[in-house]
C-alpha positions as CSV (number, residue, x, y, z in Angstrom):
1,M,36.7,57.3,21.2
2,A,36.4,53.6,20.6
3,R,38.2,52.2,17.6
4,R,36.0,51.1,14.7
5,R,36.2,47.4,14.1
6,K,37.6,46.6,10.7
7,L,35.3,44.6,8.4
8,R,36.6,41.7,6.4
9,V,37.4,42.5,2.7
10,N,36.6,40.0,0.1
11,R,38.5,39.3,-3.1
12,R,36.6,42.1,-5.0
13,G,37.7,44.6,-2.4
14,E,34.3,44.9,-0.8
15,E,33.8,44.9,2.9
16,E,31.7,42.1,4.4
17,L,30.0,41.6,7.8
18,P,31.5,38.9,10.0
19,E,29.9,35.5,9.4
20,F,27.6,34.1,12.1
21,R,28.4,30.4,12.1
22,L,26.9,27.8,14.3
23,K,27.9,24.3,14.9
24,P,25.4,21.6,13.8
25,Q,25.2,20.5,17.4
26,T,24.3,24.1,18.5
27,K,21.5,24.3,15.8
28,R,20.1,21.0,17.0
29,G,20.2,22.2,20.6
30,I,18.3,25.4,19.7
31,L,15.6,23.3,17.9
32,V,15.3,20.9,20.8
33,V,14.7,23.9,23.2
34,L,12.2,25.4,20.7
35,F,10.2,22.2,20.4
36,F,10.3,21.6,24.2
37,A,8.9,25.2,24.6
38,L,6.1,24.5,22.0
39,A,5.3,21.3,23.9
40,V,4.9,23.1,27.2
41,L,3.0,26.0,25.5
42,S,0.5,23.6,23.8
43,L,0.1,21.7,27.0
44,L,-0.8,24.8,28.9
45,S,-3.2,25.9,26.2
46,L,-5.2,22.7,26.7
47,F,-5.9,23.9,30.3
48,D,-6.4,27.5,29.2
49,S,-3.4,28.5,31.3
50,A,-1.3,30.1,28.6
51,G,-3.1,33.5,28.2
52,S,-4.5,35.0,25.1
53,L,-1.5,33.9,23.0
54,G,-1.9,30.4,24.3
55,R,-5.6,30.4,23.4
56,I,-4.8,31.4,19.9
57,F,-2.2,28.7,19.6
58,G,-4.6,26.1,21.0
59,Q,-7.3,27.2,18.5
60,F,-4.7,26.9,15.7
61,L,-3.8,23.4,16.8
62,G,-7.5,22.5,16.9
63,L,-8.1,23.6,13.3
64,L,-4.8,21.9,12.2
65,L,-5.3,18.6,14.1
66,G,-9.0,18.5,14.9
67,T,-9.7,16.1,17.8
68,A,-6.1,15.2,17.8
69,G,-5.2,18.6,19.1
70,F,-4.5,17.2,22.5
71,L,-1.6,15.2,20.9
72,G,0.1,18.5,20.0
73,P,2.3,18.5,23.2
74,I,3.2,14.8,22.6
75,I,4.2,15.5,18.9
76,F,6.4,18.5,19.9
77,F,7.9,16.6,22.8
78,A,8.6,13.6,20.5
79,L,10.3,16.0,18.0
80,A,12.5,17.4,20.7
81,V,13.5,13.9,22.0
82,G,14.0,12.7,18.4
83,L,16.4,15.5,17.6
84,L,18.2,15.1,20.8
85,M,18.8,11.4,20.2
86,N,19.6,11.9,16.5
87,R,23.4,12.0,16.9
88,Q,26.3,9.8,15.9
89,E,29.8,9.6,17.4
90,S,33.0,9.0,15.6
91,K,35.6,6.5,16.8
92,D,37.3,9.2,18.8
93,G,34.1,10.2,20.5
94,R,33.4,13.4,18.6
95,D,29.9,14.1,17.2
96,V,29.5,13.4,13.5
97,P,27.0,15.8,11.6
98,V,23.8,13.9,10.7
99,S,20.7,14.9,8.8
100,N,17.5,15.6,10.8
101,L,15.3,14.9,7.7
102,R,14.4,11.4,9.0
103,V,13.0,12.8,12.2
104,Y,11.0,15.5,10.5
105,L,9.6,13.1,7.9
106,G,8.7,10.5,10.5
107,A,6.8,13.1,12.6
108,L,5.0,14.5,9.5
109,F,3.9,11.2,8.2
110,F,2.8,10.1,11.7
111,T,0.7,13.3,12.1
112,L,-0.9,13.0,8.6
113,A,-1.7,9.3,9.1
114,L,-3.1,9.7,12.6
115,T,-5.3,12.7,11.7
116,G,-6.3,11.1,8.4
117,I,-7.6,8.0,10.3
118,L,-9.5,10.2,12.8
119,H,-11.1,12.2,9.9
120,L,-12.0,8.9,8.1
121,L,-13.8,7.7,11.2
122,A,-15.6,11.0,11.7
123,M,-16.8,11.3,8.0
124,R,-17.6,7.6,7.5
125,A,-21.3,8.0,8.1
126,V,-21.7,11.3,6.1
127,P,-18.8,11.6,3.6
128,D,-20.0,15.0,2.4
129,S,-19.4,16.5,5.9
130,A,-15.6,16.4,5.6
131,F,-15.2,20.2,5.4
132,E,-17.9,20.9,8.0
133,L,-16.0,18.7,10.5
134,V,-12.9,20.8,10.1
135,K,-14.8,24.0,10.8
136,R,-16.2,22.5,14.0
137,G,-12.8,21.4,15.1
138,E,-13.7,17.7,14.7
139,G,-12.2,14.8,12.9
140,G,-8.5,15.2,12.0
141,G,-8.5,18.9,11.2
142,Y,-7.0,20.4,8.0
143,L,-4.1,18.0,8.2
144,G,-6.4,15.0,8.3
145,L,-8.7,16.3,5.6
146,L,-6.1,16.0,2.9
147,P,-5.3,12.2,3.2
148,A,-8.8,11.3,4.2
149,M,-10.5,13.0,1.2
150,L,-7.8,11.8,-1.3
151,L,-8.0,8.2,-0.2
152,F,-11.8,8.1,0.4
153,G,-12.4,9.4,-3.1
154,L,-10.3,6.6,-4.6
155,L,-10.9,3.7,-2.2
156,D,-13.5,2.6,0.4
157,F,-13.3,3.2,4.1
158,W,-11.5,0.0,5.1
159,A,-8.9,0.1,2.3
160,S,-8.1,3.7,3.1
161,S,-7.8,2.8,6.8
162,V,-5.4,0.0,6.0
163,I,-3.2,2.4,4.0
164,L,-3.1,5.1,6.7
165,A,-2.4,2.5,9.4
166,A,0.5,1.2,7.3
167,V,1.8,4.8,6.9
168,L,1.4,5.3,10.7
169,L,3.5,2.2,11.5
170,G,6.0,3.1,8.9
171,S,6.4,6.6,10.3
172,I,7.2,5.2,13.7
173,V,9.8,2.9,12.2
174,L,11.3,5.9,10.3
175,F,11.2,8.3,13.3
176,F,12.9,5.9,15.7
177,N,15.1,4.3,13.0
178,L,14.0,0.8,14.0
179,D,15.4,-2.4,12.6
180,L,12.3,-4.6,12.3
181,A,14.4,-7.7,11.4
182,A,16.2,-7.5,14.8
183,L,13.1,-6.6,16.8
184,P,11.6,-10.1,17.3
185,G,15.0,-11.4,18.5
186,R,15.2,-8.6,21.0
187,L,11.7,-9.2,22.3
188,R,12.3,-12.9,22.6
189,S,15.5,-12.3,24.6
190,V,13.6,-10.0,26.9
191,F,10.5,-12.1,27.5
192,S,12.3,-15.5,27.5
193,R,14.1,-14.7,30.8
194,G,12.4,-15.6,33.9
195,P,12.0,-13.4,37.0
196,G,15.3,-12.6,38.5
197,E,17.2,-14.3,35.7
198,T,20.0,-12.3,34.3
199,R,21.3,-12.2,30.8
200,S,23.9,-14.8,30.1
201,I,27.4,-13.5,29.4
202,P,29.1,-14.8,26.3
203,D,32.7,-16.1,26.3
204,V,35.0,-13.0,26.6
205,K,38.8,-12.8,26.5
206,I,40.2,-10.0,28.7
207,N,43.8,-8.9,28.4
208,K,45.3,-8.4,31.9
209,M,48.3,-6.2,32.0
210,E,51.2,-7.3,34.3
211,P,54.7,-6.0,34.7
212,L,57.0,-6.8,31.7
213,N,54.4,-9.1,30.0
214,F,50.8,-9.7,29.2
215,T,48.6,-12.7,30.1
216,T,45.2,-13.7,28.9
217,T,42.4,-14.7,31.2
218,K,39.3,-16.4,29.8
219,V,35.9,-15.6,31.4
220,V,33.4,-18.4,30.7
221,S,29.6,-18.0,30.9
222,P,27.9,-20.3,33.4
223,P,26.6,-23.5,31.9
224,P,22.9,-23.6,30.9
225,L,20.4,-25.1,33.3
226,P,19.6,-28.7,32.4
227,A,16.3,-29.1,30.6
228,A,13.4,-30.8,32.3
229,D,13.2,-34.5,31.7
230,E,10.7,-35.3,29.0
231,E,9.1,-38.7,28.6
232,P,10.1,-40.2,25.2
233,E,7.2,-41.1,22.9
234,E,6.6,-44.9,22.6
235,W,8.6,-46.2,19.7
236,T,7.0,-48.9,17.5
237,P,8.8,-50.9,14.9
238,P,8.0,-50.4,11.2
239,I,5.8,-52.9,9.4
240,S,6.8,-54.7,6.2
241,L,5.2,-54.3,2.8
242,D,3.6,-57.7,3.1
243,E,2.1,-56.8,6.5
244,L,0.7,-53.6,5.1
245,R,-0.8,-55.5,2.1
246,E,-2.5,-58.0,4.4
247,K,-3.8,-55.4,6.9
248,K,-7.6,-55.0,6.8
249,F,-9.1,-51.5,6.8
250,P,-12.8,-50.7,7.1
251,P,-14.4,-49.1,4.1
252,T,-14.5,-45.3,3.9
253,N,-16.8,-43.9,6.5
254,W,-18.4,-40.8,5.2
255,V,-19.6,-37.8,7.2
256,V,-20.9,-36.4,3.9
257,E,-21.0,-39.0,1.1
258,K,-18.3,-38.5,-1.5
259,L,-17.3,-35.1,0.0
260,F,-15.9,-35.4,3.5
261,S,-14.8,-38.6,5.3
262,R,-14.9,-39.2,9.1
263,Q,-12.0,-38.3,11.4
264,T,-10.3,-36.1,8.8
265,I,-9.6,-32.4,8.3
266,N,-11.5,-30.8,5.4
267,Q,-11.6,-27.4,3.7
268,I,-14.2,-25.2,2.0
269,S,-12.5,-22.4,0.2
270,A,-13.6,-19.5,-2.0
271,P,-13.2,-15.8,-2.5
272,S,-15.3,-13.4,-0.4
273,N,-19.1,-13.4,-1.0
274,Q,-19.1,-16.7,-2.9
275,G,-21.3,-18.7,-0.5
276,K,-18.8,-20.4,1.8
277,T,-20.7,-19.7,5.0
278,W,-24.0,-20.7,3.4
279,I,-22.5,-24.0,2.3
280,A,-21.0,-24.6,5.7
281,L,-24.2,-23.9,7.6
282,H,-26.2,-26.0,5.2
283,I,-23.8,-28.9,5.7
284,A,-24.0,-28.5,9.5
285,L,-27.8,-28.5,9.5
286,C,-28.0,-31.6,7.2
287,I,-25.5,-33.6,9.3
288,S,-27.3,-32.6,12.5
289,K,-30.6,-33.8,11.0
290,G,-29.2,-36.8,9.1
291,E,-30.5,-35.3,5.8
292,K,-28.9,-35.3,2.4
293,V,-26.5,-32.4,1.6
294,F,-27.8,-30.5,-1.4
295,E,-30.6,-33.2,-1.5
296,Q,-28.0,-35.4,-3.2
297,F,-25.3,-36.6,-0.8
298,T,-26.2,-38.8,2.2
299,T,-25.1,-38.0,5.8
300,E,-25.0,-39.8,9.1
301,Q,-26.8,-37.9,11.8
302,Q,-24.2,-36.5,14.2
303,G,-23.9,-33.6,16.6
304,I,-22.2,-30.4,15.4
305,L,-20.1,-27.7,17.0
306,I,-19.6,-24.4,15.0
307,V,-16.9,-21.9,16.0
308,N,-17.6,-18.7,14.1
309,E,-15.2,-15.8,14.7
310,E,-16.2,-13.8,11.7
311,D,-19.9,-13.0,12.0
312,P,-22.1,-11.5,14.8
313,E,-24.8,-13.6,16.4
314,Y,-27.7,-11.8,14.7
315,F,-26.1,-12.6,11.3
316,L,-26.0,-16.3,12.0
317,K,-29.5,-16.2,13.4
318,D,-30.9,-14.7,10.2
319,R,-29.1,-17.3,8.1
320,F,-30.3,-20.2,10.2
321,L,-33.9,-18.9,10.1
322,L,-33.7,-18.9,6.3
323,L,-32.2,-22.4,6.1
324,T,-34.4,-24.3,8.6
325,D,-37.7,-24.3,10.3
326,K,-37.5,-22.9,13.8
327,N,-39.7,-25.8,15.1
328,E,-36.8,-28.2,14.2
329,T,-34.0,-26.4,16.0
330,A,-35.0,-27.5,19.5
331,E,-34.2,-31.1,18.9
332,L,-31.0,-30.6,16.9
333,K,-27.5,-31.3,18.4
334,L,-26.0,-28.2,17.0
335,Y,-24.0,-25.8,19.2
336,I,-22.3,-22.5,18.3
337,H,-19.5,-20.3,19.6
338,V,-19.8,-16.8,18.2
339,E,-17.2,-14.0,18.4
340,K,-15.5,-15.2,21.6
341,G,-12.0,-14.6,20.4
342,I,-11.2,-18.3,20.3
343,K,-7.7,-19.1,19.0
344,L,-6.5,-22.6,18.5
345,N,-3.9,-23.4,21.2
346,E,-3.3,-26.1,23.8
347,E,-5.9,-24.6,26.2
348,T,-8.7,-23.8,23.8
349,T,-8.3,-27.1,22.0
350,E,-8.7,-29.1,25.2
351,K,-11.8,-27.1,26.2
352,L,-13.4,-27.6,22.8
353,I,-12.6,-31.4,22.8
354,S,-14.0,-31.6,26.4
355,E,-17.2,-29.8,25.3
356,M,-17.7,-32.1,22.3
357,K,-17.3,-35.2,24.4
358,E,-19.7,-33.9,27.1
359,R,-22.4,-33.1,24.5
360,D,-21.7,-36.1,22.3
361,L,-20.7,-34.0,19.2
362,K,-18.7,-35.5,16.4
363,V,-18.1,-32.7,13.9
364,I,-16.5,-29.2,14.4
365,I,-16.7,-26.4,11.9
366,F,-14.3,-23.4,12.0
367,D,-15.4,-20.3,10.1
368,S,-12.9,-19.2,9.1
369,L,-9.3,-20.4,9.3
370,S,-7.7,-16.9,9.3
371,V,-9.4,-15.8,12.5
372,I,-8.9,-18.8,14.7
373,H,-5.1,-18.5,15.0
374,T,-2.3,-15.8,15.3
375,A,0.2,-17.6,13.1
376,D,1.8,-16.3,9.9
377,E,-0.2,-18.1,7.2
378,N,2.9,-17.9,4.9
379,S,5.0,-19.8,7.3
380,A,4.9,-23.6,7.0
381,R,6.3,-24.1,10.5
382,E,3.7,-21.8,12.1
383,M,0.8,-23.3,10.1
384,N,1.9,-26.8,11.0
385,E,1.4,-25.8,14.7
386,V,-2.1,-24.7,13.9
387,F,-3.0,-28.0,12.1
388,S,-1.3,-30.0,14.8
389,Q,-4.1,-28.6,17.1
390,M,-6.8,-29.6,14.5
391,K,-5.3,-33.1,14.4
392,K,-6.0,-33.5,18.1
393,F,-9.7,-33.4,17.2
394,T,-9.3,-36.2,14.6
395,R,-7.3,-38.4,17.0
396,E,-10.2,-38.2,19.4
397,G,-12.5,-39.4,16.6
398,F,-13.9,-36.0,15.5
399,T,-14.2,-34.6,12.0
400,V,-12.9,-31.0,11.3
401,I,-14.3,-28.7,8.5
402,F,-12.9,-25.2,8.1
403,T,-13.6,-22.4,5.6
404,N,-10.8,-20.4,4.0
405,H,-10.5,-17.4,1.8
406,H,-9.0,-17.4,-1.6
407,R,-6.5,-14.8,-2.6
408,K,-8.4,-13.9,-5.7
409,K,-11.3,-15.0,-7.8
410,S,-10.9,-17.5,-10.6
411,R,-10.7,-15.8,-14.0
412,G,-12.1,-18.7,-16.0
413,P,-11.9,-22.5,-16.4
414,Y,-8.4,-24.0,-16.1
415,K,-6.7,-20.6,-15.9
416,D,-6.0,-20.9,-12.2
417,D,-5.5,-24.1,-10.1
418,P,-8.2,-23.8,-7.4
419,Q,-5.8,-25.0,-4.8
420,E,-3.2,-22.4,-5.9
421,Q,-5.8,-19.7,-5.4
422,T,-5.8,-20.5,-1.6
423,R,-3.7,-18.0,0.2
424,G,-0.8,-18.8,2.5
425,S,1.5,-21.7,2.9
426,T,1.1,-24.9,0.9
427,V,0.5,-26.7,4.3
428,I,-3.0,-25.3,4.2
429,N,-3.7,-27.4,1.1
430,A,-1.5,-30.4,2.0
431,V,-3.1,-31.3,5.3
432,P,-6.8,-31.5,4.5
433,A,-8.1,-34.8,3.3
434,G,-11.1,-33.2,1.5
435,H,-11.2,-29.8,-0.2
436,I,-14.1,-28.2,-2.2
437,T,-14.3,-24.7,-3.7
438,C,-17.3,-22.5,-4.3
439,E,-18.0,-20.0,-7.1
440,E,-21.3,-18.1,-7.2
441,K,-22.9,-17.4,-10.6
442,R,-26.1,-15.9,-12.0
443,D,-28.2,-18.0,-14.3
444,G,-30.9,-15.7,-15.4
445,D,-33.0,-15.0,-12.3
446,N,-31.4,-17.9,-10.4
447,T,-28.3,-18.0,-8.2
448,I,-26.1,-21.1,-8.6
449,I,-23.0,-22.1,-6.8
450,I,-20.4,-24.2,-8.7
451,I,-18.8,-26.8,-6.4
452,R,-15.4,-28.1,-7.5
453,Q,-13.8,-30.9,-5.6
454,V,-10.1,-30.3,-5.8
455,K,-9.0,-32.9,-3.3
456,L,-10.3,-36.1,-1.8
457,K,-8.1,-38.7,-0.2
458,G,-9.2,-42.3,-0.3
459,A,-11.8,-42.1,-3.0
460,K,-12.3,-40.8,-6.6
461,K,-13.0,-37.1,-6.9
462,L,-16.3,-35.9,-8.2
463,G,-16.5,-33.6,-11.3
464,P,-17.7,-30.0,-10.9
465,F,-21.4,-29.7,-10.1
466,Q,-23.9,-26.9,-9.7
467,I,-26.0,-26.1,-6.6
468,Q,-29.0,-23.9,-7.0
469,I,-30.4,-21.6,-4.3
470,D,-34.1,-21.1,-4.4
471,A,-35.8,-18.5,-2.2
472,T,-39.2,-19.7,-1.0
473,E,-41.7,-18.4,1.6
474,S,-40.3,-20.7,4.2
475,G,-36.6,-19.9,3.5
476,F,-33.7,-20.9,1.3
477,R,-33.4,-24.2,-0.4
478,L,-30.0,-25.5,-1.7
479,F,-30.2,-28.4,-4.1
480,Y,-28.1,-30.3,-6.6
481,K,-28.8,-29.1,-10.1
482,G,-26.4,-31.3,-12.1
483,E,-22.9,-31.4,-13.5
484,H,-21.1,-28.3,-14.5
485,L,-19.5,-28.3,-18.0
486,E,-16.2,-26.6,-17.5
487,D,-15.4,-26.6,-21.3
488,V,-18.3,-24.2,-22.0
489,D,-16.6,-20.8,-21.2
490,A,-18.3,-17.5,-20.5
491,A,-18.2,-16.3,-24.1
492,A,-19.8,-19.5,-25.3
493,R,-22.5,-19.4,-22.6
494,L,-23.3,-15.7,-23.6
495,K,-23.5,-16.6,-27.3
496,N,-25.9,-19.5,-26.6
497,K,-28.0,-17.3,-24.3
498,L,-28.2,-14.6,-27.0
499,Y,-29.2,-17.1,-29.6
500,A,-31.9,-18.5,-27.4
501,I,-33.3,-15.0,-26.7
502,I,-33.5,-14.2,-30.4
503,Q,-35.1,-17.5,-31.3
504,E,-37.9,-16.9,-28.7
505,S,-38.6,-13.3,-29.8
506,D,-41.1,-12.2,-32.4
507,R,-39.5,-8.8,-32.8
508,W,-36.2,-7.3,-33.8
509,L,-34.1,-6.7,-30.8
510,G,-31.3,-4.2,-30.1
511,I,-28.3,-4.0,-27.8
512,P,-30.3,-2.3,-24.9
513,E,-32.8,-5.2,-24.9
514,F,-30.0,-7.8,-24.8
515,K,-28.3,-6.0,-22.0
516,E,-31.5,-6.1,-19.9
517,L,-32.3,-9.7,-20.7
518,V,-28.8,-11.1,-19.9
519,G,-28.3,-8.8,-17.0
520,M,-25.0,-7.2,-18.2
521,S,-24.1,-3.5,-17.9
522,S,-21.4,-3.6,-20.7
523,D,-22.3,-4.1,-24.3
524,K,-18.8,-5.0,-25.7
525,A,-19.1,-8.8,-25.1
526,I,-22.7,-8.8,-26.4
527,R,-21.8,-7.1,-29.6
528,M,-18.9,-9.5,-30.1
529,Q,-21.0,-12.6,-29.7
530,L,-23.8,-11.2,-31.9
531,S,-21.2,-10.6,-34.6
532,V,-20.2,-14.2,-34.3
533,L,-23.8,-15.4,-34.7
534,V,-24.3,-13.1,-37.8
535,T,-21.0,-14.2,-39.4
536,S,-21.9,-17.9,-38.9
537,G,-25.3,-17.3,-40.5
538,Q,-27.4,-18.1,-37.4
539,I,-29.2,-14.8,-37.1
540,R,-30.0,-11.8,-39.3
541,R,-28.9,-8.1,-38.8
542,E,-30.4,-5.0,-40.2
543,T,-30.3,-1.2,-39.5
544,R,-33.3,0.4,-37.7
545,A,-33.8,2.7,-40.7
546,N,-34.2,-0.1,-43.2
547,L,-36.5,-2.0,-41.0
548,K,-38.8,1.0,-40.5
549,N,-39.1,1.4,-44.3
550,Q,-40.1,-2.2,-44.4
551,S,-42.7,-2.0,-41.6
552,A,-40.8,-4.6,-39.5
553,S,-41.9,-5.5,-36.0
554,I,-39.4,-3.6,-33.9
555,I,-39.2,-2.2,-30.3
556,D,-39.6,1.6,-30.2
557,R,-37.4,3.4,-27.7
558,P,-36.8,7.1,-27.1
559,K,-33.7,8.6,-28.7
560,T,-33.1,5.9,-31.3
561,K,-30.8,6.2,-34.3
562,G,-31.4,5.0,-37.8
563,N,-28.0,3.3,-38.1
564,E,-28.6,1.2,-35.0
565,F,-28.3,-2.5,-35.7
566,L,-31.2,-4.8,-34.7
567,Y,-31.2,-8.6,-34.7
568,F,-33.7,-11.3,-35.6
569,K,-33.9,-15.0,-36.1
570,I,-33.5,-16.8,-39.4
571,S,-36.7,-18.8,-39.8
572,N,-37.8,-21.6,-42.2
573,E,-39.7,-19.0,-44.2
574,E,-36.6,-17.0,-45.1
575,A,-36.5,-18.5,-48.5
576,D,-39.9,-17.0,-49.2
577,G,-38.7,-13.6,-48.1
578,E,-40.6,-13.6,-44.7
579,L,-38.0,-12.4,-42.2
580,G,-40.3,-10.9,-39.6
581,I,-41.2,-8.2,-42.2
582,S,-44.8,-7.6,-43.2
583,P,-45.5,-7.8,-47.0
C-alpha cells in the first residue's frame, strides 16, 4: 500500500494543500502560447476551416469588432509578441519581473480606437443606425459602438475622429514602449546613409590583455568624406549711411493701392468662415481685370496664378460664377492649380516660377499657407525654409499673397492683437510686408466684413474699414462701405439698435419682438441694454397688464403673461400724458 503523502500544517494546526507556484516567466509563456493559439483559431475561422467552434468564435469576433473582425488574428498575434518581448534583464543576465499592464492597455486602447473610427465612418451618414450596424456585423461592432456613440454625442464627426486617431497613435506608442523624442534621430541615422554605406564606428578604447601587464589600443573611426565644393556667394562691401541717404528709390509700386505692394509677400488672415477665400478671389479678379478692389483701391492689371489646395474645383467654380460674368473670363489672365498636392520646395517652386514666366503672370496667391508645406508651423527654422521658397518668387519680380487661419476668433476690439491671433511661429507675421485680417459681421439683413490692416511696410497703415457683400441677380458684389469705428463695442451697438427700433415703432414691444428684429437667440444682452435705456430715461417700460387696462397699442401673442415688461419711446407729447395710450 502506498504511503499517504503528508500535507503541510499551518500555524493553527490545520493541514494545507501544497501550493502551486509558477514563475512570472512561466505565466508569461503560457499567455504567449494562449494568444498564439487564439490568433491561429481566429485566422482559421475567417476561412471557415475551424469547425463549428471556430464558426462560433468567428461570429463572436464579428459582433465584437464588426468589420474589423479580420484584424482579430493580428491583435492576438500582437499580444503574443508584445508579451514575449516584454522582459527585462538584470546586470547578471537574469530576468527581472515586469508588469504586463502596458501591453494589455496598449492593445485595448488600439482596438477601441480602431473600431471606434470604423463605427464613426459607418454611422456618419445616418447617426441613428449605430445599433443596427452592430446587429448586421458592420462598423466597429460592440467595441466600436461605445467610443463612437460617446464622442459623436458630444462632438462632431471630425473632432471625434481626431480624438480617436490620437488614442490610436498613443496606444501604439504605449504598446511598443516607444521613445518619440529619440525616434526622429533614429530615422535620420537610417535614411541619411547611402546605399552600401555602413554606420560609422565611434572612438573606442579596447583593453588588450598581455602577459604580466595590460596595454590600451585606440580604434579610431575613419575620417568623414570631404564635402563637395560649394561656390561661395558673391560678397559685396557694405554701404555707408551717407550713401544710403543719397540712394534713390522709386515710389511705392502698388499691386493693390494702400494694401499690397509689388514684389512682396503678403498675408490675408482670419478664423474659419470669415471670408478669406472670398476676399482673395475678389482681389485676384480685380487685379486680372485692372479694376478697383472693393470699388475703392486701384490696381494695375496683371496676370494671376492661384494655388488652392483646400477647396475642390466645383467649389471654386461656384464662387467665381458669383463674383464675375462668365463672358469676361475668356479674356482674363487668371490660372488655377486646384488640389494637386503642391508643396513648396525647390522643385515645385521652380515649376511655378517657370509657368508664371511662360504665361506672363505677375501675382501668385496661395490658399492657404497650412496646406502648401509639410513644415512645423511652430518652428521658426522650418517656417523660414518655407518663406525662403516664397522669396524666390519676389526675387523674380512676382508678388505673393497667401491666406492663413487664425487660432481663434477675436473676442472684441483691442482684446486680442490681430497678429497674435495668427497661429504658429512669429516668422509667419514677421516676413510679410502687408497683412490684413477679416472679420464677418451681420448688420441687419446685410453681411459685412471688417478689414483691419495690421501691417504695411513702406507706407502708412489704413484704419479699419467695412466691406459689404450684396447678393444680386448677377452674383455677389463686394464694395467699400466706410470706416469701422472700433470704439463702438458690441454692447453699445446693440443698445443703439434697440433704441432705433423703439423710436420707429408705434406699438409697445416685448423681448420676443426685439430678439426677432436684431436676430439674436439669447435675451440676456437685450434685457441688459433695455434696462440701461430705461434707467437713462431714453425709453418707457410698463407691464402688459397695466397697458391692457389703459388700452395701449401692444402686440398680442399666444401665452402672454401680465407681468411681462413692454417698451415704448418717450415722445414730445409725454408731458401731456400721451405715451402711446389712448385717452
